[in-house]
FIKOLZA-1660 file (N, C-alpha, C; in steps of 0.1 Angstrom, whole numbers, plus 5000, padded with zeros to 4 digits):
% residues 121
   i   px   py   pz ch aa at
   1 2505 6603 5661  A  D  N
   1 2509 6606 5647  A  D CA
   1 2508 6621 5644  A  D  C
   2 2517 6625 5635  A  V  N
   2 2517 6639 5631  A  V CA
   2 2506 6642 5621  A  V  C
   3 2498 6652 5624  A  Q  N
   3 2487 6656 5615  A  Q CA
   3 2488 6670 5611  A  Q  C
   4 2488 6673 5598  A  L  N
   4 2488 6687 5592  A  L CA
   4 2478 6688 5581  A  L  C
   5 2470 6698 5582  A  Q  N
   5 2459 6700 5572  A  Q CA
   5 2458 6715 5569  A  Q  C
   6 2461 6718 5556  A  A  N
   6 2459 6732 5552  A  A CA
   6 2445 6735 5549  A  A  C
   7 2441 6748 5551  A  S  N
   7 2427 6752 5548  A  S CA
   7 2428 6767 5545  A  S  C
   8 2417 6772 5538  A  G  N
   8 2416 6786 5535  A  G CA
   8 2417 6789 5520  A  G  C
   9 2420 6779 5512  A  G  N
   9 2421 6781 5497  A  G CA
   9 2407 6783 5491  A  G  C
  10 2408 6786 5478  A  G  N
  10 2395 6789 5471  A  G CA
  10 2397 6794 5457  A  G  C
  11 2387 6798 5451  A  L  N
  11 2387 6803 5437  A  L CA
  11 2385 6819 5438  A  L  C
  12 2396 6826 5434  A  V  N
  12 2396 6841 5435  A  V CA
  12 2400 6847 5422  A  V  C
  13 2399 6860 5421  A  Q  N
  13 2403 6867 5409  A  Q CA
  13 2416 6874 5411  A  Q  C
  14 2423 6877 5400  A  T  N
  14 2436 6884 5401  A  T CA
  14 2435 6897 5410  A  T  C
  15 2444 6898 5419  A  G  N
  15 2444 6910 5428  A  G CA
  15 2438 6907 5442  A  G  C
  16 2431 6896 5443  A  D  N
  16 2424 6893 5456  A  D CA
  16 2434 6887 5466  A  D  C
  17 2429 6885 5478  A  S  N
  17 2437 6880 5489  A  S CA
  17 2431 6868 5495  A  S  C
  18 2440 6859 5501  A  L  N
  18 2435 6847 5508  A  L CA
  18 2445 6846 5520  A  L  C
  19 2440 6839 5531  A  R  N
  19 2448 6836 5542  A  R CA
  19 2447 6821 5545  A  R  C
  20 2458 6814 5544  A  L  N
  20 2458 6800 5546  A  L CA
  20 2462 6797 5561  A  L  C
  21 2456 6787 5567  A  S  N
  21 2459 6783 5580  A  S CA
  21 2462 6768 5582  A  S  C
  22 2470 6765 5592  A  C  N
  22 2473 6751 5594  A  C CA
  22 2476 6749 5609  A  C  C
  23 2467 6741 5616  A  A  N
  23 2469 6738 5630  A  A CA
  23 2475 6724 5630  A  A  C
  24 2485 6722 5638  A  A  N
  24 2492 6709 5639  A  A CA
  24 2489 6701 5652  A  A  C
  25 2489 6688 5650  A  S  N
  25 2488 6679 5662  A  S CA
  25 2499 6669 5661  A  S  C
  26 2504 6664 5672  A  G  N
  26 2515 6654 5672  A  G CA
  26 2529 6660 5673  A  G  C
  27 2530 6673 5672  A  L  N
  27 2543 6680 5674  A  L CA
  27 2541 6694 5677  A  L  C
  28 2552 6701 5682  A  T  N
  28 2551 6715 5685  A  T CA
  28 2559 6723 5675  A  T  C
  29 2552 6732 5668  A  F  N
  29 2557 6740 5657  A  F CA
  29 2570 6747 5661  A  F  C
  30 2571 6752 5673  A  T  N
  30 2583 6760 5677  A  T CA
  30 2596 6752 5677  A  T  C
  31 2595 6739 5676  A  S  N
  31 2607 6730 5677  A  S CA
  31 2613 6727 5663  A  S  C
  32 2606 6731 5652  A  Y  N
  32 2609 6727 5639  A  Y CA
  32 2608 6739 5629  A  Y  C
  33 2613 6737 5617  A  T  N
  33 2610 6746 5606  A  T CA
  33 2597 6742 5600  A  T  C
  34 2588 6752 5599  A  V  N
  34 2574 6750 5594  A  V CA
  34 2572 6760 5583  A  V  C
  35 2563 6756 5574  A  G  N
  35 2560 6765 5563  A  G CA
  35 2551 6759 5552  A  G  C
  36 2552 6764 5540  A  W  N
  36 2543 6760 5529  A  W CA
  36 2550 6758 5517  A  W  C
  37 2547 6747 5510  A  F  N
  37 2551 6744 5496  A  F CA
  37 2539 6743 5487  A  F  C
  38 2541 6744 5474  A  R  N
  38 2530 6743 5465  A  R CA
  38 2534 6734 5453  A  R  C
  39 2524 6729 5446  A  Q  N
  39 2526 6720 5435  A  Q CA
  39 2516 6721 5425  A  Q  C
  40 2521 6722 5412  A  V  N
  40 2512 6722 5400  A  V CA
  40 2513 6709 5393  A  V  C
  41 2502 6703 5388  A  P  N
  41 2503 6690 5382  A  P CA
  41 2514 6690 5371  A  P  C
  42 2522 6680 5371  A  G  N
  42 2533 6678 5361  A  G CA
  42 2546 6686 5364  A  G  C
  43 2546 6693 5375  A  K  N
  43 2558 6701 5379  A  K CA
  43 2562 6697 5393  A  K  C
  44 2575 6700 5396  A  E  N
  44 2581 6697 5409  A  E CA
  44 2575 6706 5420  A  E  C
  45 2574 6701 5432  A  Q  N
  45 2570 6709 5443  A  Q CA
  45 2580 6720 5446  A  Q  C
  46 2576 6731 5452  A  E  N
  46 2585 6742 5455  A  E CA
  46 2581 6749 5468  A  E  C
  47 2591 6752 5476  A  W  N
  47 2588 6759 5488  A  W CA
  47 2583 6773 5485  A  W  C
  48 2573 6778 5492  A  V  N
  48 2568 6792 5491  A  V CA
  48 2574 6800 5502  A  V  C
  49 2573 6796 5514  A  S  N
  49 2579 6803 5525  A  S CA
  49 2580 6794 5537  A  S  C
  50 2590 6795 5545  A  C  N
  50 2591 6787 5557  A  C CA
  50 2598 6796 5568  A  C  C
  51 2596 6791 5581  A  S  N
  51 2601 6798 5592  A  S CA
  51 2608 6788 5602  A  S  C
  52 2620 6791 5605  A  G  N
  52 2628 6782 5614  A  G CA
  52 2626 6786 5629  A  G  C
  53 2635 6781 5637  A  V  N
  53 2633 6784 5652  A  V CA
  53 2635 6798 5656  A  V  C
  54 2642 6806 5647  A  T  N
  54 2644 6820 5650  A  T CA
  54 2642 6828 5637  A  T  C
  55 2640 6841 5637  A  D  N
  55 2638 6849 5625  A  D CA
  55 2650 6848 5616  A  D  C
  56 2661 6846 5620  A  E  N
  56 2673 6845 5612  A  E CA
  56 2671 6834 5601  A  E  C
  57 2664 6823 5604  A  Y  N
  57 2662 6812 5596  A  Y CA
  57 2649 6811 5589  A  Y  C
  58 2646 6822 5582  A  A  N
  58 2633 6824 5574  A  A CA
  58 2636 6824 5559  A  A  C
  59 2626 6820 5552  A  Y  N
  59 2628 6819 5537  A  Y CA
  59 2615 6824 5530  A  Y  C
  60 2616 6832 5520  A  V  N
  60 2605 6836 5512  A  V CA
  60 2609 6835 5497  A  V  C
  61 2601 6828 5489  A  R  N
  61 2605 6826 5475  A  R CA
  61 2604 6840 5468  A  R  C
  62 2614 6842 5459  A  D  N
  62 2615 6855 5452  A  D CA
  62 2602 6859 5445  A  D  C
  63 2595 6850 5439  A  S  N
  63 2584 6854 5431  A  S CA
  63 2572 6858 5440  A  S  C
  64 2572 6856 5453  A  V  N
  64 2561 6861 5462  A  V CA
  64 2565 6871 5472  A  V  C
  65 2578 6875 5472  A  K  N
  65 2583 6886 5481  A  K CA
  65 2575 6899 5479  A  K  C
  66 2571 6904 5490  A  G  N
  66 2563 6917 5490  A  G CA
  66 2548 6914 5489  A  G  C
  67 2544 6902 5486  A  R  N
  67 2530 6898 5485  A  R CA
  67 2525 6888 5496  A  R  C
  68 2534 6878 5499  A  F  N
  68 2530 6868 5508  A  F CA
  68 2538 6870 5521  A  F  C
  69 2531 6867 5533  A  T  N
  69 2537 6868 5546  A  T CA
  69 2534 6856 5554  A  T  C
  70 2544 6849 5560  A  I  N
  70 2542 6838 5569  A  I CA
  70 2543 6842 5583  A  I  C
  71 2535 6836 5591  A  S  N
  71 2535 6839 5606  A  S CA
  71 2531 6827 5614  A  S  C
  72 2535 6827 5626  A  K  N
  72 2532 6815 5635  A  K CA
  72 2526 6820 5648  A  K  C
  73 2518 6812 5654  A  D  N
  73 2512 6814 5667  A  D CA
  73 2515 6802 5675  A  D  C
  74 2526 6803 5684  A  G  N
  74 2531 6792 5691  A  G CA
  74 2520 6786 5701  A  G  C
  75 2513 6795 5707  A  A  N
  75 2503 6791 5717  A  A CA
  75 2492 6782 5711  A  A  C
  76 2489 6785 5698  A  K  N
  76 2478 6778 5691  A  K CA
  76 2484 6767 5682  A  K  C
  77 2498 6766 5682  A  N  N
  77 2504 6756 5673  A  N CA
  77 2499 6757 5659  A  N  C
  78 2499 6769 5654  A  T  N
  78 2493 6772 5641  A  T CA
  78 2502 6781 5632  A  T  C
  79 2503 6778 5619  A  V  N
  79 2511 6786 5610  A  V CA
  79 2501 6791 5599  A  V  C
  80 2504 6804 5595  A  Y  N
  80 2495 6810 5585  A  Y CA
  80 2503 6815 5573  A  Y  C
  81 2496 6817 5562  A  L  N
  81 2502 6823 5550  A  L CA
  81 2492 6833 5545  A  L  C
  82 2496 6846 5547  A  Q  N
  82 2487 6857 5541  A  Q CA
  82 2492 6860 5527  A  Q  C
  83 2483 6858 5517  A  M  N
  83 2486 6860 5503  A  M CA
  83 2478 6872 5498  A  M  C
  84 2485 6882 5494  A  N  N
  84 2479 6894 5488  A  N CA
  84 2483 6895 5473  A  N  C
  85 2475 6903 5466  A  S  N
  85 2478 6906 5452  A  S CA
  85 2480 6893 5444  A  S  C
  86 2471 6884 5446  A  L  N
  86 2473 6870 5439  A  L CA
  86 2473 6872 5424  A  L  C
  87 2481 6863 5418  A  Q  N
  87 2482 6863 5403  A  Q CA
  87 2479 6849 5398  A  Q  C
  88 2475 6848 5385  A  P  N
  88 2472 6834 5380  A  P CA
  88 2484 6824 5382  A  P  C
  89 2496 6829 5381  A  E  N
  89 2508 6820 5383  A  E CA
  89 2509 6814 5397  A  E  C
  90 2501 6820 5407  A  D  N
  90 2501 6814 5420  A  D CA
  90 2491 6802 5421  A  D  C
  91 2484 6799 5411  A  T  N
  91 2475 6788 5411  A  T CA
  91 2482 6775 5414  A  T  C
  92 2478 6767 5424  A  A  N
  92 2485 6755 5428  A  A CA
  92 2478 6749 5440  A  A  C
  93 2482 6737 5444  A  V  N
  93 2478 6731 5457  A  V CA
  93 2488 6735 5467  A  V  C
  94 2484 6741 5478  A  Y  N
  94 2493 6746 5488  A  Y CA
  94 2493 6736 5500  A  Y  C
  95 2505 6732 5504  A  Y  N
  95 2506 6722 5515  A  Y CA
  95 2513 6728 5527  A  Y  C
  96 2508 6726 5539  A  C  N
  96 2514 6729 5551  A  C CA
  96 2525 6718 5554  A  C  C
  97 2537 6721 5558  A  A  N
  97 2547 6712 5559  A  A CA
  97 2557 6715 5571  A  A  C
  98 2564 6704 5575  A  V  N
  98 2574 6705 5585  A  V CA
  98 2587 6698 5581  A  V  C
  99 2598 6705 5584  A  D  N
  99 2612 6700 5581  A  D CA
  99 2618 6698 5595  A  D  C
 100 2624 6686 5597  A  N  N
 100 2630 6683 5610  A  N CA
 100 2642 6692 5613  A  N  C
 101 2648 6697 5602  A  D  N
 101 2659 6706 5604  A  D CA
 101 2654 6720 5609  A  D  C
 102 2658 6724 5621  A  P  N
 102 2653 6736 5627  A  P CA
 102 2658 6749 5620  A  P  C
 103 2668 6748 5611  A  Y  N
 103 2674 6759 5605  A  Y CA
 103 2672 6761 5590  A  Y  C
 104 2665 6751 5583  A  A  N
 104 2664 6752 5569  A  A CA
 104 2652 6744 5564  A  A  C
 105 2646 6748 5553  A  C  N
 105 2635 6740 5547  A  C CA
 105 2641 6734 5534  A  C  C
 106 2642 6721 5534  A  A  N
 106 2647 6713 5523  A  A CA
 106 2636 6704 5518  A  A  C
 107 2638 6691 5520  A  T  N
 107 2628 6681 5517  A  T CA
 107 2618 6680 5529  A  T  C
 108 2605 6682 5527  A  P  N
 108 2596 6681 5538  A  P CA
 108 2596 6667 5544  A  P  C
 109 2595 6667 5558  A  D  N
 109 2594 6654 5565  A  D CA
 109 2580 6651 5568  A  D  C
 110 2571 6660 5570  A  Y  N
 110 2557 6658 5573  A  Y CA
 110 2549 6668 5565  A  Y  C
 111 2537 6665 5560  A  W  N
 111 2528 6674 5553  A  W CA
 111 2514 6668 5553  A  W  C
 112 2504 6677 5550  A  G  N
 112 2490 6673 5550  A  G CA
 112 2486 6671 5536  A  G  C
 113 2473 6672 5534  A  Q  N
 113 2467 6669 5521  A  Q CA
 113 2465 6682 5512  A  Q  C
 114 2468 6693 5517  A  G  N
 114 2468 6706 5509  A  G CA
 114 2455 6712 5507  A  G  C
 115 2455 6724 5502  A  T  N
 115 2443 6732 5499  A  T CA
 115 2445 6739 5485  A  T  C
 116 2435 6738 5477  A  Q  N
 116 2436 6743 5463  A  Q CA
 116 2434 6759 5463  A  Q  C
 117 2443 6765 5456  A  V  N
 117 2442 6780 5453  A  V CA
 117 2442 6781 5438  A  V  C
 118 2431 6787 5433  A  T  N
 118 2429 6790 5419  A  T CA
 118 2427 6805 5417  A  T  C
 119 2435 6811 5409  A  V  N
 119 2434 6825 5406  A  V CA
 119 2431 6827 5391  A  V  C
 120 2420 6833 5388  A  S  N
 120 2415 6836 5375  A  S CA
 120 2417 6850 5371  A  S  C
 121 2418 6853 5358  A  S  N
 121 2420 6867 5354  A  S CA
 121 2407 6872 5347  A  S  C
% end
């Protein structure tokens, strides 16, 4: 079975940084599009950033450009999200996810239980 679990969230103040991590089992990250989506209670989920099989097929949400950076370690089968200059509007549950399409992140096909990020002012 595919297992994905996000970790590294927490309660921080405006301007702080966090690094989220996700190690996968049951699949190899390099064969799929992998990334992160977030969800706020009462609102629809939204992709934050994802990475396809090559750099050409990468996506970063406009609201986090210049602040968040996604990276992958193929040897460790792990994906990361470095989040800098955090703002209150970044508060959400962040989920590590996989899309079977190697060239785009649309509807997630696999995801874990997520990690809470709360940013206070």
